[in-house]
C-alpha positions in Angstrom: 58.6 160.7 203.0 56.1 158.4 204.6 52.4 158.7 204.9 50.4 156.7 207.5 46.9 156.0 206.1 44.1 154.7 208.4 40.9 153.7 206.9 38.2 152.6 209.4 34.8 151.2 208.5 32.2 149.3 210.5 34.1 146.0 210.7 37.7 146.6 209.7 40.5 149.1 210.4 43.2 149.2 207.7 46.5 150.8 208.6 48.8 151.4 205.7 52.3 152.8 205.5 52.9 154.3 202.1 56.3 155.6 200.9 56.3 157.6 197.6 52.9 156.1 196.7 54.0 152.5 197.3 52.6 150.3 200.0 55.4 149.1 202.3 53.5 147.9 205.4 49.9 146.9 205.9 48.0 146.0 209.1 44.4 145.0 209.4 42.3 144.9 212.6 39.0 143.1 212.5 36.4 144.1 215.0 36.4 140.5 216.2 40.2 140.2 216.9 40.9 143.8 218.0 40.8 142.8 221.7 42.5 139.5 221.2 45.9 141.1 220.6 47.8 140.4 223.8 51.4 140.4 222.6 53.4 142.8 224.8 50.7 142.9 227.6 52.0 142.5 231.1 50.0 140.4 233.6 49.8 139.3 237.2 49.6 135.6 236.6 49.0 132.6 238.8 51.0 129.4 238.3 48.6 126.6 237.7 50.5 123.5 236.5 54.2 122.6 236.7 55.3 120.2 233.9 58.8 118.9 234.9 59.1 116.9 231.6 58.8 120.0 229.6 60.7 122.2 232.0 57.7 124.5 231.8 54.6 125.7 233.6 51.1 126.9 232.7 50.0 130.3 234.0 46.5 131.6 234.4 46.5 135.2 233.1 42.7 135.5 232.9 42.4 134.7 229.2 40.6 131.7 227.7 43.7 129.5 227.6 46.4 129.3 230.3 49.7 130.8 229.1 52.9 128.8 228.8 56.3 129.6 230.3 59.6 127.8 229.9 62.2 127.6 232.6 64.6 129.8 230.6 62.0 132.6 230.7 61.6 132.3 234.5 65.2 132.4 235.7 67.0 135.8 236.0 68.4 137.0 232.7 72.1 137.6 233.4 73.3 137.4 229.8 71.9 137.1 226.3 72.7 133.4 226.1 70.3 132.5 228.9 69.3 129.4 227.0 72.6 127.7 228.2 71.4 127.6 231.8 69.7 124.2 231.6 70.7 123.0 235.1 67.9 124.8 236.9 64.6 122.9 237.2 61.2 124.5 236.7 60.0 123.2 240.1 62.8 125.1 241.8 61.7 128.5 240.3 57.9 128.1 240.1 55.3 126.8 242.6 51.7 126.0 242.0 49.5 128.9 243.2 52.4 131.4 243.1 51.7 134.9 241.7 54.1 135.8 238.9 54.8 139.0 236.8 54.9 138.0 233.1 54.7 139.6 229.7 53.2 137.9 226.6 55.9 137.2 224.0 53.7 135.4 221.5 49.9 135.5 221.3 47.7 132.5 221.7 46.1 130.8 218.7 43.4 128.1 218.2 45.7 125.3 219.5 48.0 127.0 222.1 47.9 129.5 224.9 50.2 132.5 224.8 54.0 132.2 225.3 55.1 134.3 228.2 58.3 135.4 230.0 59.3 137.1 233.3 61.9 139.1 231.3 59.9 142.3 230.9 60.6 144.8 228.1 59.1 148.3 227.9 59.7 150.0 224.6 60.3 153.8 224.3 61.2 155.9 221.3 65.0 155.5 221.8 65.4 152.8 224.5 63.8 149.5 225.5 63.9 149.2 229.3 64.6 145.7 230.8 64.0 145.7 234.5 65.7 143.1 236.8 68.8 142.6 234.6 72.1 144.3 234.0 72.2 143.7 230.3 72.9 146.9 228.3 73.1 146.4 224.5 72.8 148.6 221.4 71.2 148.1 218.0 73.6 146.6 215.4 72.3 149.2 212.9 74.2 151.9 214.8 77.6 151.2 213.2 79.9 154.1 214.2 82.0 153.0 217.1 82.3 156.5 218.6 78.5 156.9 218.5 77.9 153.5 220.0 80.3 154.3 222.9 78.6 157.7 223.5 75.1 156.2 223.6 76.1 153.3 225.9 77.8 155.7 228.3 74.7 157.9 228.5 72.3 155.0 229.1 74.6 153.2 231.6 75.1 156.4 233.6 71.4 157.0 233.9 70.1 153.5 234.5 69.1 152.5 238.1 70.8 149.5 239.7 69.6 146.1 238.4 68.0 147.6 235.3 69.1 146.9 231.7 68.3 148.4 228.3 68.5 148.0 224.6 69.4 151.2 222.8 67.3 151.5 219.6 68.5 152.7 216.2 66.4 155.8 216.6 68.7 156.9 219.4 71.6 157.6 217.0 72.7 161.3 217.1 70.1 162.1 219.7 71.0 164.4 222.7 71.6 163.1 226.2 68.4 164.9 227.3 66.3 163.0 224.6 67.6 159.6 226.0 67.3 160.6 229.6 63.7 161.8 229.2 62.8 158.6 227.4 64.4 156.5 230.2 62.6 158.5 232.9 59.3 157.9 231.2 59.9 154.2 230.9 61.1 153.9 234.5 58.0 155.7 235.8 55.9 153.2 233.8 57.8 150.3 235.2 57.4 151.5 238.8 53.6 151.7 238.4 53.4 148.2 236.9 55.6 146.7 239.6 53.7 148.5 242.4 50.4 147.1 241.0 51.9 143.6 240.9 53.2 143.8 244.5 49.9 145.2 245.9 47.8 142.9 243.7 45.7 140.1 245.1 46.3 136.4 244.1 44.1 136.5 241.0 45.0 137.0 237.4 44.9 140.6 236.1 46.1 142.8 233.3 48.7 145.3 234.6 49.8 147.0 231.4 48.2 147.1 227.9 50.6 146.9 225.0 50.6 150.0 222.7 48.1 149.9 219.8 49.4 149.2 216.3 49.2 152.9 215.5 51.0 154.0 218.6 53.7 151.4 217.9 54.2 152.6 214.4 54.5 156.3 215.5 57.1 155.2 218.1 59.0 153.0 215.7 59.1 154.9 212.4 62.2 157.1 212.1 61.7 160.7 213.4 60.7 163.2 210.8 59.9 160.4 208.3 56.1 160.5 208.7 55.0 163.5 206.6 51.4 163.2 207.6 48.7 160.8 209.0 45.5 160.6 206.9 42.3 159.2 208.5 38.7 159.0 207.3 36.8 160.1 210.4 37.0 162.7 213.2 36.9 160.1 216.1 40.1 158.4 214.7 41.7 161.8 214.3 41.0 162.7 217.9 42.4 159.4 219.2 45.6 159.9 217.2 46.0 163.4 218.5 46.0 162.0 222.0 48.8 159.5 221.0 50.8 162.2 219.4 50.5 164.3 222.6 51.6 161.4 224.8 54.6 160.6 222.5 55.6 164.2 222.0 55.3 163.9 218.2 54.3 166.8 215.9 52.7 165.2 212.8 50.0 166.7 210.6 46.7 164.9 210.6 44.2 165.2 207.7 40.7 163.8 207.3 39.7 162.5 203.8 37.2 160.0 202.5 37.6 156.9 200.2 41.3 156.6 201.2 42.1 153.2 199.8 40.7 154.1 196.4 42.1 157.7 196.4 45.7 156.4 197.2 45.3 153.4 194.9 45.9 151.0 197.7 43.1 148.4 197.1 45.0 146.6 194.3 48.3 146.8 196.3 46.6 145.3 199.4 45.0 142.5 197.3 48.4 141.7 195.8 49.9 141.5 199.3 47.6 138.6 200.1 48.4 136.5 197.0 50.4 133.3 197.3 52.3 133.9 194.1 54.2 137.1 193.3 55.6 137.6 189.8 59.1 139.1 189.3 60.0 141.6 186.5 62.3 139.0 184.9 59.4 136.5 184.4 60.2 134.3 187.4 58.0 134.2 190.5 58.0 133.4 194.2 55.4 131.6 196.3 54.8 132.2 200.0 53.3 129.4 202.1 52.8 129.9 205.9 52.7 126.7 208.0 52.3 126.1 211.7 56.0 125.8 212.3 57.5 128.1 209.6 57.0 130.1 206.4 58.3 128.4 203.2 59.2 130.6 200.2 59.9 129.0 196.9 61.7 130.7 194.0 60.8 129.6 190.5 62.3 130.6 187.1 58.8 130.7 185.5 58.8 132.2 182.0 62.4 133.5 182.3 64.9 131.6 180.1 67.8 134.2 180.0 70.2 134.8 177.2 73.4 133.5 178.8 74.5 130.5 180.8 72.2 128.5 183.1 74.1 129.7 186.2 73.7 133.4 185.2 70.0 132.9 184.4 69.5 131.2 187.8 71.4 134.0 189.6 69.4 136.7 187.9 66.1 135.1 189.1 67.4 134.6 192.6 68.7 138.2 192.7 65.3 139.6 191.8 63.6 137.2 194.1 65.8 138.3 197.1 64.8 141.9 196.7 61.1 141.0 196.4 61.3 138.6 199.4 62.7 141.3 201.7 59.8 143.6 200.6 57.2 140.9 201.2 58.5 140.0 204.6 58.0 143.6 205.7 54.8 144.1 203.8 53.1 141.0 205.2 54.8 141.3 208.6 56.0 137.6 208.4 57.5 136.4 211.6 59.2 133.3 213.0 61.3 130.8 211.1 61.5 131.5 207.3 63.0 129.0 204.8 63.8 130.2 201.3 64.2 127.5 198.6 66.3 129.3 195.9 66.9 127.8 192.5 70.2 125.8 193.0 73.3 127.8 192.2 76.6 125.9 191.5 79.0 128.7 192.3 79.7 129.5 196.0 80.5 133.1 194.9 76.9 133.5 193.7 75.5 132.0 196.9 77.5 134.5 199.0 76.3 137.4 196.8 72.7 136.3 197.4 73.2 136.0 201.1 74.8 139.4 201.3 72.1 141.0 199.2 69.4 139.5 201.5 71.2 141.0 204.5 71.5 144.4 202.8 67.8 144.5 201.8 66.7 143.5 205.3 68.4 146.6 206.7 65.4 148.5 205.5 63.2 146.4 207.8 62.3 147.7 211.2 61.9 144.2 212.6 64.8 142.2 214.1 66.0 139.7 211.5 68.7 137.1 211.6 70.0 135.5 208.4 71.5 132.1 209.2 72.7 131.3 205.7 72.4 128.3 203.4 72.0 124.9 204.9 73.5 121.7 203.6 70.3 121.2 201.6 70.8 124.6 199.9 67.9 126.2 201.8 68.3 129.7 203.1 67.3 130.0 206.8 66.4 133.2 208.6 64.2 134.4 211.4 62.2 137.6 211.7 60.4 139.1 214.7 56.8 140.4 214.1 56.4 144.1 214.2 52.7 143.8 215.2 50.7 140.8 216.1 47.8 141.9 214.0 46.6 138.5 212.8 46.6 136.6 216.1 
């Protein structure tokens, strides 16, 4: 069972997901950056500058920096391989001064404005609604073919024309009523957003605020998995009760003090911020975020092993893989991730490590894609942020 622990003080809110006493996810909201989290927000934007050389445009959404949009995120999404449609020019689909309905895909940082798209996604408990497309897909984590067909049939039958959807893992074994109710709620939300856009004046404005981290966690975590939510003040408790009412969840809330100390989370949180993580075998991994990607290095450290070099290396890489999967989720690492494993000579061992990584990542709620070993023996993968809490 999972406990959601929310410790709020004057300057910081710490949101911890704890499973059997172990910290599995941690999110921190500083008072300063709380309002800066724009990922998932939907705006009425105004096209400012067209940049033909980049096949892109800059959009004023009312934030400090203009947002950026690429042509592939402007043209209608007719299939999942929309990147192939490179024959359309940005100047043909965006004009200076035009109002445009966009959603923030990636928050701004010190150097760049937010990355945006016209491909809107509204996330519910069981379904992600995608207006203005006919794409209907289902989570790969739903593996039974009969169940996949059932869910696809229900959703396709109940979707309006020119509306797509992604069926989430949580939909598995849910009733038709559960799915239809979720769809109706999302469609109602979309109609309100679209109406605001159509009636809106030609000036930037926020049309839809992305769910808070807590609301997102309550929506995302598997049903009946959250045993209770523990907070340290009445105001926070009242706010969560409102979220639970809106999301039709029945979860017990408790108020306690000194939560991080009581649940022995302080050391675990400190450890989650360290660059170096030791493995039980005596090896270690290092995690180094850069502007373009996150580099993870595996080292044998103090471990010498009692058998052949290949078996020793495999043992360290095996332990490292399990720890890396945990750390990706714990730190909510997103984007391109490169793992520099200790070199293995046998292809069989490389395959085992790749399969182990894929298996461990099944526990992660985020979308991950393991690309495999490159010619330089580096493991490539991508992971989508759960929450943009450090933007």
